[in-house]
N, C-alpha and C positions, 0 to 999 in steps of 0.2 A: 720502626714500621707502624703505621696507623692501626688502631684497633676499631672494629666495627661491631655494634650490637645488631642483632637480627631477630626477626620472628619469621618462622617458616613452617611449612607443612611437610610431614614425613610421608613415606609411601602408604601408610595406613590412613592418611588424612588427619592425623593428630597434630595439634599445634605445639611447636617447640621453640625455645629461645636460647640465646647464648651470645658469646663474644668470640670473635676470631680476628687474627692478624692478616692483613692483605695490603697490597701496594695501592689499590684504588677500590672504589665501590664496585666497578665492573669485575675486578679480580675477586672480590668477595662473593658476588653473585655466581661467578664461574665455579668457585670452590664449593659453594652450597649445592649447586646443581650436580657437580661431579660426585658429591657425597650422597646424592639421591633425594635432596630436599627441594621443595618449591618455595622460594623466598616470597614473603609478603611485604615486609618492610626491612630496610637496611639503613642505618645511620651511623656516622662516625661517632665514636664514644665521646661524650661531653658536648656534642653538637645537636643532639636530638631535642624534641620538644620538652621543655622544662615543666615540672609539676608545680602547682601553686602550693604554698604552705597552708597547713590546715587551720591556721589561726584566723587571719583576716578575712579570707574569702570563703569561709565555711558556709555562711548563710546564702551567699549568691550561688555557690556550687550546689547547695541543696535544692535551690529553686530550679537550677538548670536540669537537675536530675529528675524532676517531677514531670512525667509524661502522661497525657490523657489519651488513652487508646480505646476508642469506641468502635466496635465492629458491628455493622448492620448488614446481615447476610445478603439482602437483595440489592444493596448498594456496593458490595465488594466487587472489585475488578477480577474477572475470571479469565481474561485473555492477555496475551503479551504482544508486543510489537514484532513484526517479522524480522527486524534487524536483531532483536534480542535472541530470538530462536536461532538465527543464523550464526551468531557469535557462539552460542552454547554448542551447536552442532560441530562447528569447526574446532573449538577447544577440546571437546570430547574425542573427536577423531585424532587430534594431535597427541593427547594423553595415551590413548590406546595404541597408536602407532609407536609411541616411545616405550612401549612394553608394560604400561601400567594396566592392571586388571580392571575390568569394567566397573566393578563395585567400588574400587578405590578411586577411580576416575570420577565417578558420580559423587562420592563423598567429598573429594577435593573441590569440585565445581559447586557443590551445595554450600560449602563454607564460604566461598568467595563471591557467590552470586548476589549482585546488588538488588535485582528485581525481586520483591517479596513473593509475587505470585509464582514465578519460575522457581525460586528457592524452595517454596513449599512443595511444588510438583516434583522437583529433583529428589528431595528428601523422601517423598512417598515412593518414587520409582526405585530408589536405592533400597528402601525397606522391602519392597516387593521382590526385587532381585535377590536380596539376602535371604528371603524366606523360601527361595527355590523357583520363583517365576522367571520366565524368559524376559529379555529386554523388550521385545516387540509386544508381548502381552501386557507388560507394565505400561508401555506407551499408549496402548489402545484404551486403557482405562481413563485417559485424559483427552477425549476427542476435541475439546475446545482449544487445546494447545497443539496436538499432533494429529494431522489429518490422515486420511487413508493412504495417501501417497507416501507420507513419511513412515507410517507403521509398516506398510508392505515392503518398502525398500529396506528397512532395518531387518525385517523378517528374512528377506532374501539374503542379506549380508550375513546374518547369523547362520543360515543353512549352508552358505558357501564358504564360511570362515573368513570372510573379507569385510568385516564390519567397519573397520577404519576406512577402507576404500569407499564403501557405500556412504558413510557419513560425510566424507570429503566431497563426494558427488552431490550429496544433498545440499551441503553448504554452498557449493558453486551454483546449483540449480536455484536456490533461494536468492542468491546475489543477483543472478541474471534476470530472474523473474521480477524481483523488486525494481531493478534498473528499468526494465521495459514499462512496468506500471508507473513509475515516477515520470517517465517521458510522456506517456499518454496523459497523465494528470496535468503535467505542465502545459501540454498543448491545449487542454480544455480550460486551464486556469485563466488565461488572458481574456478570451471572449466573455467568460462569465463575469469577471471583475468589471470589464467595460460595460456590459449589459446592466449590472447592478448599479453602477455609477450613473448611467443614463436614466434608469428608472427613478433613482433618488433625486436627480436634478429636475427631471420632468415633474415629479410629484411636488417638489418644493415650489417650482414656478407656478404650477396650476393651483395649488392650495393657498399660497401666501402672496404671490406677486400679481397674478392675473386679476383676482378680485379687486385689488386696489386700483388697477388701471380701469376696470369696469366702472367703478364709482367716478373716476375722473372723466371718463368718456360721457357718462350720463349727465354730469354737471355741465360740461363744456360744449357738448354737441347739441344739447337741447332737444333730444329725441330724434335726431337725424339717424338714418339707417347706417349701420356699420358695414364695413367690407365683409364679404362672405367668409374669408379666411379668419377674420377676427371673431365673427359670430361662432364659427366652428370651435375655435380655441376657448372662447368664453363658455360655450355650452359644455365642452369637455371639462373645463374647470369646475363648473357647477356640479356636474355629474360626479366628479372625483371627490369634491369637497363634501357633498351631501351624502355620499355613500362610501366614505373612506373605510369604515370598519367592515362593511359588506364586501368591498373589494379585497381587503386583506384576508378576511375569512375565506373568500372564494379561492384566493391563491394558495392558502394553506390546505384547503379541502382538495384542490387540484393536485397538490404535491402528494398528499396522503393517498388519493385515489390512484395516482400513477404508481406509487409504491405498492399498493395493494394489487393493482392489475399486473405488475411485474412478477408477483409471487404466484399468480395463477398459471397453470400450464399453457392455456391458449394465449393469455395476455403476454406471458414471457416470450412465446414464439413470435407474436406480432411485433413486440418491441425489439427483440434481437434481430428479426428480419429487416425491420426498418433501419436499425443501426448499421447493418451490413450494407444497405443500399442507399444510405443517406448521401446527398450530393457532396458535402464537404468532408464529413467525418467518416464516411463509410469505408474509404480506402484504408485509413489508419486503423479502424476497428477490425477490418478483415485481416490485415497484416499482423496485428498483435495477436489475434486469435490463432492464426496459423503458426506463429512463433511459439505460442504457449502449447498448442497441441503437439508440435514436433518435438519440442524440448522435453515435455512431460513423458510422452510415449518412448522417446529415445533413451531417456535417463532410466526409466523403469526397466525396459528390456535389457539395456546394457548391464544393469545391476543384478540381473538374473530372475526378475519377476516373470512368470509365464505370460505369454502374449495375450490370452483371453482375459486374465486377471488385470493385466496392464491396460487393456482397452477399457475395461469397466472403470478403473480408477481414473483414466484420462477423460472418460465421458463425464464422470461426476465432478471433475475439477476443470471442465472446459471453459466455463464462464459465459457460454453463449449457447442458446437452445438449438440453433441451426447446426452448429458444429457438433453438439452433443448428439443430435439426431443422426448426423452423418457417421459418427463413431459407433452408434448402436447398429447401424446397417453393416459397418465394417466388421463388428463383433460377430454378427449373425453369419456373414460370409465366411469368415475365418473358421468359425465353428463347423461349418459345412465343408471345410476343406478347400474353399475357393480363394481367389486372390483378393487383396485389400484394395486394389487399384480401382476396380469397377464401381464399388459403392462410393468411394471418394470422388470419382469423376461425375457420377450421376447426381451428387449432392448440389453441385453448382457453387460450392463455397470455395473450393481449392482451385487455383489457377493451373493451366497445363504444365508449367515448369515444375511445380511441386509434384504433380501426378507423375511426370516423367522421371524425376529423381527418385521417388519412392518405388516406381516400377523397376528401375535399374537396381536399386538396393535390394529389392525382393528377389530379383533374378540372380544376382551375384551372391546372395546370402549375407549381405552387409547392410541389412535394413536399419539396425540401430545407429550405425555410423552415419548412414545417409540422412536419417531423421535429424541427428544432431547438426549435420551440415546445413540442412534446410533451416533449422532454428537459427544458426549463425547468420545465414544469408538474410533471413527475415528480421533479425535484430538490426542489421544495417538498413534494411528497408524501412523499418519503423523510425530509425534515426532520420533518414531522408524525408519521410512523410511528415514527421514532427516539424522539421525545419521548413519544409514547403508550406505546411499549414499555417505556421506562425507568421511567415512572411506574407501569406495571402490574407490572413485575418486582420492583421494590423491596419492596413489602409481601409478595409471594409468597415471595421468597427469605428475607426475615426470618422469616416464619412457618415456612418449611422448616427453617431453622437452629434455631429455637426448639423445634420438634417433635423433632428428632433429639437435641439436648442434653437437653431436658426429659424425654424418654422414659427416657434412661439415668439421669438423676438420680432420677426417681420410682421406677424399678426398684430403685435402691440404697437408697432411704429406706423402702420398704415393710417389709423385714425389720427395719430399725432400730426401727420402731414396735412390732413384736412383741417385740423385745428389751427396749425401755424398759418396755413393759406388764408383761412377766414380772418385771423387776427391781422394779417397784413392788409387785407382788403378793407 
């Protein structure tokens, strides 16, 4: 029977190694898991990676071992990707569900985590838990990684004794939220790329090509007036060529100004209101905002977070000022003992179908389940909106690009027709 060498983690998170006999590698993994170990590497004896002899390769090995590690505090990455956090959440839920204590689960994940930022954070959380702190309190000390939604759901799971269930819900929430975000970004990606290409082509033609034709026209037409369209294109070319740096600076200043305006309370409301009512993208923005609101509030309430606290968290993570304002009014109504339907209806953000479903859920005492159903419905709506928007924008952007390039080409060819006619005469 084949023999396999292994490296595994025990229940305390300590690394151990050894040799065992098994019929196959899968059988070896099963034996280790049955014994309570978490295998890291398994290889058949004699077929693992061979070590180099210390004689010939010593110098090169020494060079490979030399590492330069320079840490500059303000350049260090302090956040992680949503996918990395989602994987950590699901793995921790699986370990706890398998019967592993929280501290041991954190130790195991810390040892195998490839992301250095999350590895450092998990180690810090494990130390905090070991010293007597609660898991939710330890998470709240890292707000760049774990937001209010994450911390409060974990806190509710701790109080209810269902931490593994809450963590699984969190992982599913993160997966679906990231899926919706990716769809919205993909819908915006195509028109932005086409617009950038159109601007680059137009700038190239105006700065490099049109001036050469202008010199040719001046030599061959002998001062004769150019067509109006050609004069307009040449004038635009001179304006761009002579003020290229000013135009680039203006575009950069406009971008920073827009970003600054979005951070102000009134500016954020104006921009978000425009995004909800925009002719092409407004429908997609509205549906994604409703999906986010429904899924966040439904997940929080289902996990045991009190409704008023859940509304505050949902408002802070709404991502749209108009939706956040509507949630604030809902919070005030619920605090006064009123229904949540009237504030949502008066906001003008939520369509009648959503209002009706929430009203039914509130009357039947199944509001969390109804909110999650609304989120699922609007996930499909976002899918349909992205498909429709993409099919609509493709011909529009192609025509837009053709009009820009075609206008410049026609403007340059009109004088050439006059030159060719004069040469024939």
